[in-house]
Phi, psi and omega in degrees: 000139173232160180240140179219137186248117181266114174047050184297150180266333194243116181305322187291333174288323176296317184296323180289324179284338165300320176292317175302312175306324180283309185298322186258356179058056177230157175292146168240128179241130183246123180261111188273172003284152175246166189274021183202182173260138179296351172264009175310123182306320186291319175300318179292326173302307184297324178282341181055220179267021185271357180308312183295341181265356182271161175242072183260137178235131168267140175241138182300331176192182180305315183302314180292322173293318175296321182297310194265353183286148179292158173299155180143156181291144175266121183241101184274117179269129189205151175289346177259017179303159178258342185230127184290145178305328181288346180242004183262140181254120183278156176235154182307322189261019183291139168254112179277109191253135176236135181280178179295145186297320190277338196219352181074215189244141179280169185313308185305326176283323172302314175303321184282340185296139172278338176210151174232116189239147174238156181260115177297128178224164175309134184304327185275005179249160182273306185193167173269167173301149182298308184295329174297315179290324172300319183289322180297312180296315182294321180290328180289312181300316180285324178300312185297322184267012181063030187255009177291148180295151178248142178278141180265000000 
């Protein structure tokens, strides 16, 4: 299972996802351009010292990501999703993709997705924070596949 962020705007979200990548031992893919510099203090503060434990790959753009990514279903998490997270069955090689905070994912990303999933929230609310959504989705996928880390 892998985590991918499409053109993220907020450095703290990328920092939190770096931390998730390290804690859950999954790859993180960041599809550029991004709305900040990678040396941003806010991102570094959110990632703390987990960077060396993380497995982050930066892709110059969507085409580079599509060309270079390993096989597996592209599972787009979106408020316009068709399947609720509670009814989705994950596979080990899934790539969990999250759109840009300010604009979501464009139509061409939706078209490329093998599945479009949403996290059920109250109808009068708009959306969850990107890194919170990524954490919920990643945890559920790993839980379903018996892939959560075990404390020794």
